[in-house]
C-alpha positions as CSV (number, residue, x, y, z in Angstrom):
1,M,202.9,-159.0,31.8
2,P,206.5,-158.2,31.9
3,E,206.8,-157.3,28.3
4,S,205.2,-154.2,27.1
5,S,204.6,-155.4,23.7
6,N,203.7,-158.6,22.0
7,T,207.3,-159.6,20.9
8,V,207.1,-162.5,23.4
9,F,204.6,-164.2,21.0
10,D,207.2,-164.2,18.2
11,G,209.5,-166.5,19.8
12,K,210.1,-170.0,18.3
13,G,209.7,-171.7,21.8
14,F,206.5,-169.9,22.6
15,K,203.8,-172.1,24.2
16,A,200.3,-170.8,24.9
17,E,199.7,-173.0,27.9
18,D,202.9,-172.3,29.6
19,H,202.4,-168.6,29.0
20,V,199.0,-168.5,30.4
21,R,200.2,-170.6,33.5
22,D,202.9,-168.0,34.2
23,L,200.3,-165.0,33.8
24,V,198.0,-166.8,36.3
25,Q,200.8,-167.4,38.9
26,E,201.9,-163.7,38.7
27,C,198.4,-162.3,39.2
28,V,197.1,-161.4,42.6
29,G,193.2,-161.5,42.8
30,G,190.7,-161.2,40.1
31,P,191.2,-157.7,38.9
32,E,194.8,-158.2,37.8
33,L,193.9,-161.3,36.0
34,L,191.0,-159.3,34.1
35,Q,193.7,-156.6,33.4
36,R,196.1,-159.2,31.8
37,K,193.2,-160.8,29.9
38,A,192.2,-157.3,28.5
39,K,195.9,-156.9,27.3
40,I,196.0,-160.3,25.6
41,Q,192.6,-159.5,23.9
42,T,194.2,-156.0,22.7
43,F,197.2,-157.9,21.2
44,S,194.7,-160.2,19.4
45,D,192.7,-157.5,18.0
46,Q,195.8,-155.7,16.8
47,T,197.1,-158.9,15.2
48,S,193.9,-159.5,13.6
49,S,193.7,-156.0,12.2
50,A,197.1,-156.1,10.8
51,L,196.5,-159.6,9.2
52,K,193.3,-158.2,7.5
53,K,195.2,-155.2,6.3
54,H,198.0,-157.3,4.8
55,V,195.6,-159.7,3.2
56,Y,193.9,-156.8,1.6
57,E,197.0,-155.3,0.4
58,N,198.2,-158.5,-1.1
59,Y,194.7,-159.0,-2.6
60,M,194.9,-155.6,-4.2
61,K,198.4,-156.3,-5.6
62,F,197.1,-159.5,-7.0
63,I,194.3,-157.8,-8.8
64,D,196.5,-155.2,-10.3
65,T,199.1,-157.9,-11.3
66,A,196.1,-159.8,-13.0
67,K,195.1,-156.6,-15.0
68,E,198.7,-156.0,-16.0
69,I,198.9,-159.7,-17.3
70,S,195.7,-159.4,-19.1
71,H,196.8,-156.2,-20.9
72,L,200.1,-157.8,-21.7
73,E,198.4,-161.0,-23.0
74,S,196.3,-158.8,-25.2
75,E,199.2,-156.9,-26.5
76,M,201.0,-160.1,-27.1
77,Y,198.2,-161.4,-29.1
78,Q,198.1,-158.3,-31.1
79,L,201.9,-158.2,-31.7
80,S,201.8,-162.0,-32.8
81,H,199.1,-161.3,-35.2
82,I,200.8,-158.3,-36.7
83,L,204.2,-160.4,-37.1
84,I,202.1,-163.2,-38.9
85,E,200.4,-160.9,-41.2
86,Q,203.8,-159.1,-42.1
87,R,205.4,-162.6,-42.7
88,N,202.5,-163.5,-45.1
89,L,202.7,-160.2,-46.8
90,L,206.5,-160.7,-47.5
91,G,205.9,-164.1,-48.7
92,T,203.2,-162.8,-51.0
93,L,205.5,-160.1,-52.4
94,R,208.2,-162.7,-52.9
95,D,206.1,-165.2,-54.8
96,S,204.3,-162.8,-56.9
97,N,205.5,-159.9,-59.2
98,V,203.0,-157.0,-59.5
99,V,204.7,-155.8,-62.6
100,D,203.9,-159.1,-64.4
101,D,200.2,-158.8,-63.6
102,P,198.4,-158.1,-66.9
103,R,195.9,-155.8,-64.9
104,N,198.9,-153.4,-64.4
105,V,199.9,-153.2,-67.9
106,P,199.0,-149.9,-69.8
107,M,196.5,-150.6,-72.7
108,D,196.0,-148.5,-75.8
109,G,192.8,-147.9,-77.6
110,D,192.9,-150.6,-80.3
111,S,193.3,-153.5,-77.8
112,K,191.0,-152.3,-75.0
113,A,188.1,-154.7,-75.9
114,E,190.6,-157.6,-76.1
115,K,192.2,-156.8,-72.8
116,D,188.8,-156.3,-71.1
117,S,187.8,-159.9,-71.9
118,E,191.2,-161.3,-70.8
119,M,190.8,-159.4,-67.5
120,K,187.4,-160.9,-66.8
121,S,188.9,-164.3,-67.5
122,L,191.8,-163.6,-65.1
123,E,189.3,-162.4,-62.5
124,S,187.2,-165.5,-62.8
125,R,190.3,-167.6,-62.5
126,G,191.7,-165.5,-59.5
127,N,188.4,-166.0,-57.6
128,D,188.4,-169.7,-58.3
129,S,192.0,-170.0,-57.2
130,T,191.4,-168.0,-54.0
131,I,188.4,-170.4,-53.1
132,A,190.6,-173.4,-53.7
133,L,193.3,-172.0,-51.4
134,I,190.7,-171.3,-48.6
135,R,189.2,-174.8,-49.0
136,E,192.8,-176.3,-48.5
137,S,193.7,-174.0,-45.6
138,L,190.5,-174.8,-43.6
139,M,190.6,-177.9,-41.4
140,G,187.4,-179.7,-40.8
141,Y,185.2,-177.8,-43.3
142,S,183.1,-179.9,-45.6
143,G,180.9,-177.2,-47.1
144,V,180.4,-175.9,-50.6
145,L,182.4,-172.8,-51.8
146,D,181.5,-173.1,-55.5
147,N,179.8,-170.1,-57.1
148,K,180.7,-167.9,-54.1
149,T,182.3,-164.5,-54.5
150,F,185.1,-163.7,-52.1
151,V,184.8,-160.3,-50.3
152,H,187.3,-160.0,-47.4
153,E,189.5,-161.9,-45.0
154,G,191.6,-161.1,-41.9
155,G,192.4,-162.2,-38.4
156,L,190.7,-161.0,-35.3
157,I,190.8,-161.7,-31.6
158,E,187.8,-163.0,-29.8
159,L,187.2,-161.3,-26.4
160,D,185.0,-162.4,-23.4
161,S,181.7,-160.4,-23.3
162,N,182.0,-160.0,-19.5
163,D,185.5,-158.5,-18.9
164,Y,186.9,-158.3,-22.5
165,R,189.6,-160.8,-21.7
166,P,191.3,-162.4,-24.9
167,I,189.9,-166.0,-25.5
168,C,191.5,-167.0,-28.8
169,R,192.7,-166.0,-32.1
170,T,190.2,-166.4,-35.2
171,Y,190.3,-165.9,-38.8
172,F,187.4,-164.7,-40.9
173,F,186.6,-165.5,-44.6
174,L,183.8,-163.2,-45.7
175,F,181.8,-164.0,-48.9
176,S,179.0,-162.3,-50.7
177,D,176.4,-164.6,-48.9
178,S,178.1,-166.1,-46.0
179,L,180.7,-165.8,-43.4
180,I,183.3,-168.5,-42.3
181,M,184.8,-168.4,-38.9
182,A,188.1,-170.4,-38.2
183,K,190.3,-170.7,-35.1
184,V,194.1,-170.1,-35.4
185,K,195.8,-173.1,-33.7
186,H,199.4,-173.0,-32.2
187,D,200.8,-174.5,-35.3
188,K,199.4,-171.6,-37.4
189,K,196.7,-173.9,-38.9
190,L,193.2,-172.9,-39.3
191,E,190.4,-175.1,-37.5
192,F,186.9,-174.5,-38.9
193,L,184.4,-173.1,-36.2
194,G,181.3,-172.3,-38.1
195,E,179.5,-170.8,-41.2
196,Y,176.7,-168.2,-41.2
197,E,174.5,-166.6,-43.7
198,S,175.2,-162.9,-44.2
199,K,171.6,-162.0,-44.0
200,K,171.3,-163.5,-40.5
201,L,174.2,-161.5,-39.3
202,A,174.2,-158.1,-37.4
203,V,177.4,-156.0,-36.8
204,I,177.5,-153.4,-34.1
205,N,180.2,-151.0,-33.7
206,I,181.6,-150.8,-30.0
207,R,182.9,-147.6,-28.7
208,D,186.5,-147.5,-27.5
209,L,186.6,-147.8,-23.8
210,D,189.5,-148.2,-21.3
211,G,189.2,-152.1,-21.3
212,V,188.8,-152.6,-25.1
213,R,189.6,-150.9,-28.3
214,N,188.8,-151.4,-32.0
215,A,186.1,-153.9,-31.2
216,I,183.0,-155.0,-33.0
217,N,180.0,-157.0,-31.7
218,I,178.8,-159.8,-34.3
219,I,175.4,-161.2,-33.5
220,T,174.9,-164.6,-35.0
221,P,172.1,-167.3,-34.7
222,D,174.2,-168.8,-32.0
223,G,174.5,-165.8,-29.9
224,S,176.4,-162.5,-29.6
225,R,180.3,-162.5,-29.8
226,I,182.8,-159.6,-29.5
227,F,185.9,-159.5,-31.7
228,Q,188.8,-157.1,-31.7
229,C,190.4,-155.8,-34.8
230,I,194.1,-154.9,-35.3
231,S,193.7,-151.3,-35.9
232,P,190.9,-148.6,-36.4
233,S,191.4,-148.9,-40.1
234,A,191.0,-152.6,-40.1
235,K,187.9,-152.2,-38.0
236,A,186.3,-149.6,-40.3
237,E,187.2,-151.9,-43.3
238,W,185.6,-155.0,-41.6
239,I,182.3,-153.0,-40.9
240,E,182.2,-151.8,-44.4
241,K,182.8,-155.2,-45.9
242,F,180.1,-156.7,-43.6
243,E,177.7,-154.1,-44.7
244,V,178.4,-154.8,-48.4
245,S,177.9,-158.6,-48.0
246,M,174.8,-158.2,-45.8
247,K,173.2,-156.0,-48.6
248,G,173.9,-158.8,-51.0
249,H,175.1,-156.6,-54.0
250,Q,178.0,-158.9,-54.6
251,R,175.8,-161.6,-55.8
252,H,175.1,-159.8,-59.0
253,R,178.8,-159.8,-60.3
254,K,182.0,-161.3,-59.4
255,G,184.6,-158.7,-57.8
256,P,188.1,-158.4,-58.8
257,A,190.6,-161.3,-58.1
258,P,191.5,-161.1,-54.3
259,L,195.0,-162.0,-53.1
260,P,195.5,-165.5,-51.5
261,P,194.4,-166.2,-48.1
262,M,196.6,-164.9,-45.2
263,A,197.7,-161.8,-47.1
264,V,197.2,-158.3,-46.0
265,R,196.2,-155.9,-48.7
266,Q,197.5,-152.6,-48.7
267,K,195.7,-149.6,-50.0
268,S,198.3,-149.0,-52.7
269,I,197.4,-152.4,-54.3
270,V,193.8,-153.1,-53.6
271,D,191.4,-150.3,-53.2
272,T,188.8,-150.5,-50.3
273,V,185.0,-150.1,-51.2
274,S,183.4,-147.3,-49.1
275,L,180.5,-148.2,-46.7
276,S,178.1,-146.2,-48.8
277,S,179.6,-146.9,-52.2
278,D,176.6,-149.0,-53.5
279,A,177.2,-147.8,-57.0
280,T,180.5,-149.5,-57.5
281,L,178.8,-152.8,-56.7
282,S,176.0,-152.2,-59.0
283,P,175.6,-154.1,-62.3
284,T,175.0,-151.0,-64.1
285,L,178.6,-149.9,-63.7
286,E,179.3,-150.4,-67.4
287,H,176.9,-147.6,-68.3
288,P,177.8,-144.9,-65.7
289,S,175.3,-142.2,-65.0
290,A,175.3,-139.2,-62.9
291,P,177.5,-139.4,-59.7
292,L,175.6,-140.1,-56.5
293,I,175.7,-138.0,-53.4
294,F,176.2,-140.0,-50.2
295,A,175.7,-139.2,-46.4
296,P,178.6,-138.1,-44.3
297,D,180.6,-140.8,-42.6
298,W,179.3,-139.7,-39.2
299,L,175.8,-140.0,-40.3
300,S,176.2,-143.3,-42.0
301,S,177.6,-144.8,-38.7
302,A,175.2,-142.9,-36.4
303,P,172.6,-145.8,-36.3
304,E,175.1,-148.1,-34.9
305,E,176.6,-145.5,-32.5
306,I,173.0,-144.7,-31.1
307,Q,172.4,-148.5,-30.6
308,A,175.7,-148.7,-28.6
309,L,174.8,-145.7,-26.6
310,I,171.5,-147.0,-25.7
311,A,173.0,-150.3,-24.7
312,Q,175.5,-148.5,-22.4
313,R,172.9,-146.2,-21.0
314,H,174.3,-143.1,-22.2
315,F,171.1,-141.5,-22.7
316,E,172.0,-137.8,-22.9
317,D,174.6,-138.5,-25.5
318,T,172.0,-140.8,-27.4
319,L,169.5,-137.9,-27.5
320,A,172.1,-135.4,-28.5
321,L,173.2,-137.7,-31.5
322,L,169.5,-138.2,-32.5
323,Q,169.0,-134.4,-32.4
324,K,172.0,-133.8,-34.5
325,C,170.8,-136.3,-37.1
326,E,167.3,-134.9,-37.2
327,E,168.7,-131.4,-37.7
328,Y,171.0,-132.6,-40.6
329,L,168.1,-134.6,-42.2
330,A,165.8,-131.5,-42.0
331,R,168.5,-129.3,-43.5
332,D,169.7,-131.7,-46.2
333,S,168.1,-134.8,-47.4
334,S,169.2,-134.9,-51.0
335,F,171.8,-137.7,-50.7
336,H,171.3,-141.3,-51.5
337,G,169.3,-143.2,-48.9
338,A,168.2,-140.4,-47.1
339,Q,164.5,-141.9,-46.7
340,D,165.9,-145.1,-45.2
341,M,168.1,-143.1,-42.9
342,K,165.0,-141.0,-41.7
343,E,163.2,-144.3,-40.9
344,K,166.1,-145.6,-38.9
345,I,166.4,-142.5,-36.9
346,K,162.8,-142.6,-36.2
347,S,162.8,-146.1,-35.1
348,L,165.8,-145.5,-32.9
349,K,164.0,-142.5,-31.2
350,A,161.0,-144.7,-30.6
351,S,163.3,-147.3,-29.1
352,L,165.0,-144.7,-26.8
353,V,161.5,-143.6,-25.6
354,S,160.6,-147.1,-24.7
355,V,163.8,-147.6,-22.9
356,L,163.3,-144.3,-20.9
357,L,159.7,-145.3,-19.9
358,L,161.0,-148.7,-18.8
359,E,163.7,-146.9,-17.0
360,L,161.1,-144.7,-15.4
361,S,158.9,-147.6,-14.4
362,A,161.8,-149.7,-12.9
363,S,161.5,-148.3,-9.3
364,Q,158.2,-149.9,-8.2
365,S,159.7,-151.4,-5.1
366,R,161.6,-148.2,-4.0
367,S,160.5,-145.5,-1.6
368,L,158.8,-142.4,-2.9
369,Q,161.9,-140.2,-2.4
370,A,164.2,-142.6,-4.2
371,A,161.7,-143.2,-6.9
372,L,161.4,-139.4,-7.6
373,R,165.2,-138.8,-7.6
374,S,165.8,-141.7,-10.1
375,A,162.9,-140.4,-12.3
376,R,164.5,-136.9,-12.8
377,R,166.8,-138.1,-15.4
378,P,164.4,-139.9,-17.7
379,L,161.9,-137.3,-17.1
380,K,164.1,-134.5,-18.4
381,L,165.1,-136.5,-21.4
382,L,161.4,-137.4,-22.2
383,A,160.3,-133.7,-21.8
384,E,163.1,-132.8,-24.3
385,M,161.6,-135.3,-26.7
386,R,158.1,-134.0,-26.4
387,K,156.8,-137.2,-24.8
388,S,155.5,-135.5,-21.5
389,R,152.1,-137.2,-21.6
390,E,153.7,-140.7,-21.6
391,A,156.2,-139.7,-19.0
392,C,153.7,-138.3,-16.6
393,G,151.6,-141.4,-16.8
394,A,154.5,-143.6,-16.0
395,L,155.6,-141.3,-13.1
396,L,152.2,-141.3,-11.5
397,G,152.1,-144.9,-11.7
398,V,155.3,-145.3,-9.8
399,C,154.1,-142.7,-7.3
400,T,150.9,-144.6,-6.7
401,T,152.8,-147.8,-5.9
402,A,155.2,-145.9,-3.6
403,I,152.6,-144.0,-1.6
404,R,150.3,-147.2,-1.1
405,T,153.3,-149.2,0.0
406,A,154.3,-146.3,2.5
407,Q,150.7,-146.4,3.8
408,R,150.7,-150.2,4.5
409,Q,154.0,-149.8,6.5
410,A,152.7,-146.8,8.4
411,R,149.6,-148.8,9.5
412,R,151.7,-151.7,10.6
413,N,154.1,-149.6,12.7
414,N,151.1,-147.4,14.0
415,L,152.4,-144.2,12.5
416,G,150.5,-141.0,11.4
417,V,149.3,-142.2,8.0
418,A,147.5,-138.8,7.3
419,E,150.6,-136.9,7.7
420,I,152.7,-139.3,5.7
421,F,150.1,-139.4,2.9
422,F,149.6,-135.6,2.5
423,C,153.5,-135.1,2.8
424,D,154.0,-137.6,0.0
425,L,151.3,-135.9,-2.1
426,A,153.1,-132.6,-1.7
427,Q,156.3,-134.1,-2.8
428,V,154.7,-135.6,-5.9
429,V,153.1,-132.3,-6.8
430,A,156.3,-130.3,-6.3
431,E,158.3,-132.8,-8.5
432,F,155.6,-133.0,-11.1
433,V,155.3,-129.3,-11.3
434,G,159.1,-128.9,-11.7
435,A,159.3,-131.6,-14.3
436,F,156.4,-130.6,-16.5
437,G,155.6,-127.0,-15.6
438,T,152.1,-125.8,-16.6
439,Q,151.5,-128.1,-19.4
440,A,147.7,-128.4,-19.6
441,A,147.5,-132.2,-20.5
442,C,149.9,-133.1,-17.8
443,T,148.2,-130.9,-15.1
444,A,144.8,-132.6,-16.0
445,S,146.6,-136.0,-15.4
446,L,147.8,-134.7,-12.1
447,V,144.4,-133.5,-11.0
448,V,142.8,-136.9,-12.0
449,W,145.5,-138.8,-10.2
450,C,145.0,-136.7,-7.0
451,H,141.2,-137.4,-7.0
452,Q,142.0,-141.3,-7.3
453,E,144.6,-141.3,-4.6
454,L,142.2,-139.2,-2.2
455,Q,139.5,-141.7,-2.9
456,Y,141.8,-144.6,-2.1
457,F,143.2,-143.0,1.0
458,A,139.6,-142.1,2.2
459,S,138.5,-145.8,1.7
460,Q,141.4,-147.1,3.7
461,L,141.0,-144.5,6.4
462,I,137.4,-145.5,6.9
463,K,138.2,-149.2,6.7
464,H,140.9,-149.0,9.3
465,Y,140.2,-146.0,11.7
466,L,136.5,-145.0,11.2
467,G,134.7,-148.3,11.3
468,K,131.3,-148.9,13.0
469,G,131.4,-148.6,16.7
470,T,134.5,-146.4,17.0
471,D,134.5,-144.0,19.9
472,L,133.5,-140.4,19.0
473,E,136.7,-138.9,20.6
474,A,138.9,-141.2,18.3
475,V,136.9,-140.2,15.4
476,A,137.4,-136.5,16.1
477,N,141.1,-137.0,16.6
478,C,141.5,-138.8,13.2
479,V,139.5,-136.2,11.4
480,E,141.6,-133.6,12.9
481,L,144.9,-135.4,12.0
482,V,143.6,-135.5,8.4
483,R,142.4,-131.8,8.2
484,V,145.8,-130.2,9.5
485,P,148.2,-131.7,6.9
486,C,145.4,-131.4,4.2
487,A,145.0,-127.6,4.9
488,K,148.9,-127.3,4.6
489,L,148.6,-128.3,0.9
490,T,146.9,-125.0,0.0
491,E,150.4,-123.3,0.5
492,I,151.5,-125.0,-2.7
493,G,148.4,-124.4,-4.6
494,L,146.7,-127.7,-3.9
495,D,143.2,-127.4,-2.3
496,V,141.8,-130.8,-1.6
497,G,140.1,-130.1,1.7
498,Y,136.6,-129.7,0.4
499,H,136.9,-132.9,-1.7
500,M,138.4,-134.8,1.4
501,E,135.4,-133.7,3.5
502,G,133.0,-134.9,0.8
503,L,134.5,-138.2,0.9
504,L,134.3,-138.6,4.6
505,R,131.0,-136.8,5.2
506,P,128.6,-139.9,4.8
507,T,130.6,-142.0,7.2
508,L,131.0,-139.2,9.7
509,E,127.4,-138.5,9.7
510,G,126.7,-142.3,10.3
511,L,129.1,-142.2,13.3
512,L,127.5,-139.1,14.8
513,Q,124.1,-140.8,14.7
514,E,125.4,-144.1,16.0
515,S,127.2,-142.3,18.9
516,K,124.1,-140.2,19.7
517,D,122.0,-143.4,19.9
518,R,124.5,-145.0,22.2
519,L,125.2,-142.0,24.5
520,I,121.5,-141.2,25.0
521,G,120.6,-144.9,25.6
522,A,123.4,-145.0,28.2
523,T,122.2,-141.9,29.8
524,Q,118.6,-143.0,30.0
525,R,119.5,-146.4,31.6
526,M,121.5,-144.7,34.3
527,E,120.1,-145.2,37.8
528,D,121.0,-142.7,40.5
529,N,120.4,-142.7,44.2
530,W,120.3,-138.9,44.3
531,Q,122.7,-138.6,47.2
532,P,125.8,-136.2,47.5
533,F,128.8,-137.8,45.8
534,N,131.6,-139.0,48.2
535,L,134.9,-139.1,46.6
536,R,136.4,-140.8,49.7
537,T,139.8,-139.1,49.5
538,K,141.0,-135.5,49.4
539,Q,143.1,-136.3,46.5
540,A,140.4,-137.4,44.4
541,L,138.4,-134.3,45.4
542,R,141.1,-132.0,44.3
543,T,141.6,-133.9,41.1
544,T,137.9,-133.6,40.1
545,M,138.0,-129.8,40.9
546,K,141.0,-129.3,38.7
547,E,139.2,-131.3,35.8
548,F,136.2,-128.9,36.0
549,E,138.3,-125.8,36.4
550,V,139.6,-126.5,32.8
551,F,136.3,-125.8,31.4
552,G,135.6,-122.8,33.7
553,I,133.5,-124.6,36.4
554,N,134.2,-123.9,40.1
555,L,133.1,-126.7,42.4
556,K,134.4,-125.2,45.6
557,P,130.9,-123.7,46.7
558,L,129.5,-127.2,46.3
559,V,132.1,-129.0,48.6
560,T,130.7,-130.1,51.9
561,G,132.7,-131.9,54.4
562,D,136.2,-133.4,53.7
563,T,135.3,-135.4,50.5
564,F,131.7,-134.6,49.7
565,I,130.3,-132.8,46.7
566,N,126.8,-131.4,46.8
567,L,126.0,-133.2,43.3
568,T,125.1,-136.7,42.5
569,Q,127.8,-139.1,41.1
570,S,125.8,-139.4,37.9
571,T,125.8,-135.7,37.3
572,V,129.5,-135.4,37.9
573,N,130.3,-138.3,35.5
574,F,127.9,-136.9,33.0
575,C,129.6,-133.6,33.0
576,R,132.9,-135.1,32.4
577,Q,131.5,-137.2,29.4
578,F,129.4,-134.3,28.3
579,F,132.5,-131.9,27.9
580,I,134.5,-134.7,26.0
581,T,131.5,-135.2,23.7
582,T,131.1,-131.5,23.2
583,L,134.8,-131.1,22.3
584,S,134.6,-133.9,19.8
585,C,131.5,-132.7,18.2
586,A,132.9,-129.1,17.9
587,T,136.1,-130.6,16.3
588,L,133.8,-132.1,13.6
589,A,131.6,-129.0,13.3
590,K,134.6,-127.1,12.0
591,Y,133.1,-127.8,8.5
592,E,129.6,-126.6,7.9
593,T,128.4,-129.8,6.6
594,L,128.8,-131.6,9.9
595,K,127.8,-128.7,12.3
596,F,124.0,-129.4,12.4
597,D,124.5,-133.1,13.3
598,A,127.1,-132.3,15.9
599,E,124.8,-129.8,17.6
600,V,121.9,-132.2,17.6
601,L,123.9,-134.7,19.4
602,V,125.0,-132.3,22.0
603,K,121.6,-130.9,22.5
604,E,119.7,-134.3,22.8
605,L,122.3,-135.7,25.1
606,F,121.9,-132.6,27.4
607,I,118.1,-133.1,27.4
608,A,118.3,-136.8,28.2
609,Q,120.4,-136.0,31.3
610,F,118.2,-133.1,32.5
611,H,115.0,-135.0,32.2
612,L,116.2,-137.9,34.3
613,K,113.5,-138.5,37.1
614,A,113.7,-139.7,40.6
615,D,111.9,-142.8,41.7
616,P,108.7,-141.4,43.4
617,A,108.7,-144.4,45.9
618,A,112.2,-143.5,47.2
619,A,112.8,-141.0,50.1
620,I,114.6,-138.5,47.9
621,D,115.2,-134.8,48.6
622,L,113.5,-132.9,45.8
623,N,115.6,-129.8,46.6
624,F,118.7,-131.9,45.9
625,V,117.2,-132.9,42.6
626,S,116.6,-129.5,41.6
627,R,120.1,-128.4,42.6
628,N,121.5,-130.8,40.2
629,K,119.4,-129.7,37.4
630,Q,120.0,-126.0,38.0
631,F,123.8,-126.9,37.9
632,L,123.4,-128.4,34.6
633,V,121.6,-125.4,33.1
634,E,123.5,-122.6,34.8
635,K,127.0,-123.9,34.8
636,I,127.6,-126.8,32.5
637,L,125.3,-125.4,29.5
638,P,127.0,-122.0,29.1
639,A,130.5,-123.6,29.5
640,A,129.6,-126.2,26.8
641,I,128.3,-123.4,24.4
642,E,131.6,-121.6,24.9
643,L,133.6,-124.5,24.4
644,F,131.7,-125.4,21.2
645,E,132.1,-122.0,19.6
646,S,135.7,-121.6,20.5
647,T,136.7,-125.1,19.1
648,S,134.6,-125.0,16.0
649,G,134.8,-121.4,15.2
650,R,131.0,-121.1,14.6
651,N,128.1,-119.8,16.5
652,C,125.8,-122.3,18.1
653,E,122.2,-122.1,16.9
654,L,120.6,-125.0,18.8
655,L,122.2,-125.2,22.2
656,P,121.2,-121.6,23.3
657,E,117.7,-122.9,23.1
658,L,118.3,-125.0,26.1
659,K,118.4,-122.1,28.4
660,V,114.6,-122.2,28.6
661,L,115.0,-125.2,30.9
662,A,116.0,-123.1,33.6
663,A,112.4,-122.1,34.3
664,K,111.7,-125.8,35.0
665,T,114.3,-126.1,37.8
666,G,112.4,-123.7,40.3
667,A,114.3,-121.6,43.0
668,A,117.7,-122.7,44.0
669,P,117.1,-124.9,47.2
670,K,119.4,-124.3,50.1
671,P,121.6,-127.2,51.2
672,K,120.8,-128.9,54.6
673,P,123.1,-128.4,57.4
674,R,125.3,-131.3,58.0
675,S,126.8,-132.1,61.4
676,I,130.1,-133.4,59.9
677,Y,133.5,-132.5,61.3
678,Q,135.2,-130.3,58.6
679,T,138.7,-129.4,57.9
680,D,140.2,-127.1,55.3
681,V,141.0,-129.3,52.4
682,L,141.4,-126.6,49.7
């Protein structure tokens, strides 16, 4: 291409067809055309990458702008709310004179009783006028407000429960037995949304986060909704008033005459009632008794805080707050409502335990390593709460599922199931000991769990790998693959080898007996022509000699001619199979329980081969038959005994008895001279 960059593509008159035609005309041969194609592909990739980068940057800027708009919208809602409240406050101060209020006029002792009766009458009339104003200000409300006691009012902003985005402005009217929700319309009028009984409400304090502040969660029969207050003090006052309304103390007497709706009451005009000041709402106020002692503010709000922490999965903070409450209650429980507070803390602690146990059991489909890592946090917390027994049960259940899932996957992929199983078992034990230490109850649970898992593993091993008819060599290899990782568990203090052998012993004994019957039957059915074995090629002869050299047998003196061995073919084949069988039996005989059955198999197999007889009607060289039997007793038997003892690590007791068969072979016969052309093949 004449241009070194892709500026040619930016022109207004660029046409792809003409540009490609020019490129093809300039190229000479296929290699140059491929080079131009590679350059165009490079420009295409660069353009695509740049486009993706710009799209991503614009998308991120769009997200940041949306967040800023959302925050600005929330602030505008709050600012508008504040301005409306201030305007209503100024209107209220203009229309009413606090000095003219008879409640603010000092009274002397002579007229106190008369003033009290007048005050009660004024309060009653004030509550009725307030209810009348509320009824007039609500659009679409058809309920009954008579005989209700007004408690509190104010504006809040409803937030979306997912992203805390402002939805609409609302206004609440709280009575002693109900709550009325209204929506603030654009023309500042109130539209009725719903009315709920106080006893069916639940108010949860939401911690201040980056996305939302001064919010409360009100749970109604219609669902859960989140509202934002104008300030922290307004939030605390709403929680306080909701507590008073839900307790129902206001129904015993009418409270002081409230200000008209849409008015913000300042602390200098109307006093706020404390969250725990039940005494001021009691009908026994006229006969005051000894002052009550209430819990600290942090302890009173602790149950709501604990519920919020559990919902937000801050389990460490939840446990710290629970322990702080328990320590305070153990040190001082003389305040009013201490017993109820103890019951709440106890219930919340049980709730935390159930949540942690559910968290511990939530990893059923994960791998074992992931399950153990995710279990560390709830295990630590449950151990601190003295719930180790429940925790260890849940943990072992998760481990059972993970281990058995890993075993199924290993069998499908033809992997080493034994190594994977014992490795997983070691990981579980190490994690278990690290989490629970030496607690006796937990250790007993671990021992019982290991016993159950070993039983299940042995049953699956027998089902899939040690079934009836399995070759003895495959059985020995499978058992050895189980014993090696099983023995390594003793390094961490877990000795399960004896138990594992006990679970496999009946099956292995049956397989040894089945293999003995099959091998001896095959040996007895073997027919031999009692002629020297011709391997036909020099390479086959050398291979056979190397096979026997591995077991310490030298066949060179028995070689005659180029490819002949002065033994029968059945004898050579038997020796191969006999050494393989001896090695397999020796592997199984590493444990004392299988040693006798393994030796019996080797012994009877050797006797069956030794007692093979030649056909009397056939012309057979008896000296040649004697040489084969002598080779079995003098060469094969000692090598088999040595192989058995070196592999199993135990002394043979039955095989040395076969040496008496040497007397039955007679003198060693001499081979007949053969007039065959010989060459040095070794």
